[in-house]
N, C-alpha and C positions, 0 to 999 in steps of 0.2 A: 247570291249565287252567281258565279262567273258563267256567262253564256257560251255555248259552243258554236263554232262556225258552221254555216249550212253545209259546206263540203264534208266536215267531219261527221255531222249528223247523217248525211246521205251515205257515207261509207259504212257507218255503223249499221244503218238500216239494211244495206246490201249484205253485210256479213250475217246479220240475223236471218236474212231470207235464204241463205244457202243451205240446202238440205240434200241436194243431189251430189253426184261425183262419182269417180271410179271406185268401185269396191264397196260402196255402202248405199243404203237407201233410207228414205224417211216416208212414213205414211202420210204426213201432212207437212206442208211448208208454211213459213211465216211471212207476214208483211208487217212491218213496223208502223205504228201509227204515231205521227209527230204532230202534236197540238201546239198552236201558237208559235210556230217556228220563227216567225218574223218579229215576235214581241221582244221586249228588252229582257224579260225574265221568262224564258220558254218553260213550258211544262216538261216533265221528264218523259223520255221516249218509253213507250210501252208496247207490249206485244200480248196478244190473246192466246192463252194456253189452248191447245187443240189435242184431240184424241188421235193416236196414230201408232205406227210401228217403226222402230229403228233397228237397224242391223248392219253389220259390216263383214263382208267376206270377199275372198279373192280366189279365183281359179289357179291352181298350181299343178304342174306336172310332177309326178312322183316316180322316181327311178328305183327299180328292184334289181339287186345283184345278189346272186347266190354264191355260196362257197362249196365247191365240190369236196365232199368228205368221205366218199366211198368209191372204190373201184374193185370189181370182182371179175375173175377170169372165167372163161368157159372151160370146164374140166372134162367134157366128154370127148369122143373121138372126132377127128377133123371131119367136117361135113359142110353142106351147103345150107345157108340160112333160107328157109322156105316160108317163113312168116314172122312178122314183128307186130307187137301190140301197137306201137306208135313209132313215128319217125324219130331218128336219133335227135336228141336235144328236146324232145317233147315231154317234159317231166310231168308225171301224173302221180297221184297218190295211189300207192300199191299196197294191198293188204295180203296177209299170208294166204297162200293157196291160189294166187293169180297166175295165169299163164302169160309169160312175157314174150314168148315167140316159140318158133319151132326150128329145129335143125334136122335135115333129112326127113322131114315130116314128123319128127318126134317132139313132143311138147317139152318146154323148159319152164318149170314151175318155180315161183319164188315162195320160200317159206321163212318164217321168223327163226332166227338162231345165229349165233356167232361163229360156231365151229363149221368148217367147210364140209360139203358133201363130196368127199374125195374118193369114194370107193362104192362098189356095189353093196347096197344095203339089202340083205337077205337072211334066211334062216341061219341061226347060229352066231350071227355077228352082234357084238355089243360095243358100247362106247357113247361119247358125247353126241355124235351125229345121230345115233339111233334114238337117244333120249329126246333130242330136238324134233325128230320126225314123230315120235310118239306124242309129244306135246301138241303137235298140230292135229294128229289123229284124235286126240281127246277133245280138243277144241271143236273139231268138226263133227263130233258125235259118233266116231267109228270105233273108239276104243275106251274102255273103262279106265278110270284113274288108277285103280289097283294094278293094272297090267302095264303101266308106263314106268318100267323099271330099268330102262336102258338096254335091255336084251331083246333081240329080234327073235321071238318065238312064234309058235303056230297062231296064237291069238293076234299078234301084231301082223303076221302075214295075211290073215283074214281081213283085218282092218285096212291093210294097204290095198287089197283087192277091191274092197268096197269103195275106198277113196278114189282109186283110179277110174273105176267104173262111173262114178258120179261126176268126176272132174273132166276126164277126157274120153271116156268110153273104152278104156283098156281093160282087157281081162288078164291081169298080171298081179302077182303077189310079191314082186321085188321092186326095188328102186334103182334103176341103172344109173351109172355114172353119167353126169351131164343132164339128167332129167330134172334135177333139183338143184337150186342155188339158195343157200341160207344167206340172208341179207340183213342181219341185225334186227333191231327193234322195228316192227311194222305196226300200223301203216307208216309210210314215209314216201317222199318224192324220189321216184326212180325213173331211169330211161336206159335204153341200150346205148353203148358207147358209140361216139361218132364214127368210129372206124367199122362198125357193123353195118353191112348193107345187104338188103334183100337180094337173093340170087347169087351171092358171092360166098366163097369158102371162108370158114372160120376154123382156125387151128386150135388144138389143144393148148390151153394156157393163154390164149389171146384175150385181151380185154373184152368183156361182154356187157356187164351191167355197171352203171354208175349211179351214184346218188348224190343229192345236194342237201344241204341243211334245210329243214323245214321253215326256218325263219331267215329269209334273205335280208340283206342290209337295205333298208328303204330310206331314201334321202330326198329332200326337197331343197332347192336352191332359191332363195328369195331375191326378187328384184329390189332395187333401191327403195322404191315406194313401199313395197311389202315389208321390207326390213324396218323402215321407219314406223310402220303401223303394228308390227309384231310385238306382242307382249307375252313373254314366256309363261307367266303365271296364269293367264286367262285364255290364250289362244288355243284352239283345238283343230285337229286335222282329220279329214276323212278321205278315203280313196275309193274309186269305183272298182269293184272286182270284175272279172270277165263276164258276169252275168248282168252288170250294170247296177248292182246293189251297192249302197254306201256301207263302207266298213270303217269303224272308228279306229283311229290310230293313237298310239301313246308316244309322247316325245321322250326319247332316250338321252338326247344331248344335243348341244350346239357347238359348231366349230367354224372357224374362218378358213376358207380355202380359196386361193386366187382372188383375195380381197372381197369375197362374197360370203354371205352368211349361209351355211349349209346345216340343215336340221336333220338329225337321224331319228327315224321313226320305227315303230313296231306295231303290229295289229294288237288291239286291246285284248283280243282273245288269246294272243300269244302264238298263233299258228297260221301258216299259209297253206299247209299241206293238203287241205281240202278244197283248194281253189282249182277248178278245172281249166285246162287250156293254157296254163302258164308255161312259157318256153324260156330256155336259157341258151345263149350263144356267147362264146368267148369275146369279151371286150365290147359287147353290145347289150347293155342293160335293158330289161323290159320296162316300158314306160306306160304308166297309167295315169288317168285323169284324177285329180284330187281337188280339195278345197281347204283353204285356211280360213277358219271362222274366227275373226277377232272379237266380234260382239254378236252373240246369237240374236235372232229376231225377238225383240222385246216390245210388248204392246202396253200402252198407258198414255199418260198425259205428257205432252211434249212442250218444252219451253226452250228459249234460246239459252245457250250455255252462258252467255253474257249476263243473264239475269241471276245467276247463282252467286251468292256471297258466302264467304267463310267456308269454301269447299274443302272438306277434309274427309279423305277416304270416301265413304258412301253418304255422307251427311252434308247438308248445305242449308242456307237461309235465303228465302225469297222475300223481296219487298213488293207489296201489292200496291196497286194504284190508289186504293182507299186509305193508304198511309199505314196499314198494319204490316206485320212481318209474319212469315210462315216458315216453320222448320220442316224440311222434307228429306226424304231418302232418295238418293240418286240411283236409279236402277240401271241406267245405260247412258253412255255418252258416245255419240258418233258425230264427227265433224264439229259444227257449231251448234249442235242440238243436244238436249238431254231429256230423258224420261224421268219424271219424278213422282213420288207418292208420299203423303196424300195431297192432291190438288185437283179441284174440280175443273173440267173443261170449261172454257169461257172466261176464266179468271184472267184479269188484266195484271200482268207483271211488269215491274219497272226494269228496263234494260239500261237506261242512261243513269248510271250511278254517280 
């Protein structure tokens, strides 16, 4: 057997010992044992298998950008904006029946429906707008399904009176123009238009309510080191929502932009519209803290990666110090270390092949 130089043996021992470093951790580190290094035929370099945990992850900033897909005008008489549910640009999940603000002290209520509320809804009126109003009255428990026929009759008038009383304390059996805005499918992310300001006039037909897609484009741009470690088939991403909770993300695709790898993500649940406190401003994406997990924390028996022979996918062979060989399954690889099974802690494995 041809002997190795002391310098080469020392370098190999240092490589085996490396378990720390940016982005990953190891539950145990290794020291190589070199026997008879000065003899003419040195013994193989060995390491002792230890129990520990390996994992690799990196903090990554995740950017959220929404696409505005809804803009609805104020159809009531010109008046002063006297209250707003939220600051313009403060998008929040809005359900049918929510009060978005007031004009001249009169409430503006958002209801589900595609047809605009363009006229006074009162006794004797029929049409798509009346049918949408009745759908909400049925859902709110004020009207029977059998009476939801698109015609505003006495039963609907009584249901409207009950609804106004429970919603804003009104004693009224009509729906004035401007008191309701139909905003498509609800709930969804809505806000008042940036031009709407508390205490200022709003004219008939002026932009009032805007909506954005419930799923913004979420992207993460990897650094050079992160790009080298990223494995599309195994890496996972999480992002902290405004409450600090981890939300699992799904990878939609990868592209190169300005010579950097950019990964597009979406929440595994498919929706962001239940997240409180998310804001949108033109050209200024919302930034949240996230994590790229290359290797999830894995507990087991750790050996140097250099001890593995015939490594194919998740299988490999180890040569033990007693001269026997052991076939093992490789559960995780991080840096120069691997977790294998089955192998008892304390086993001496040959590193110098």
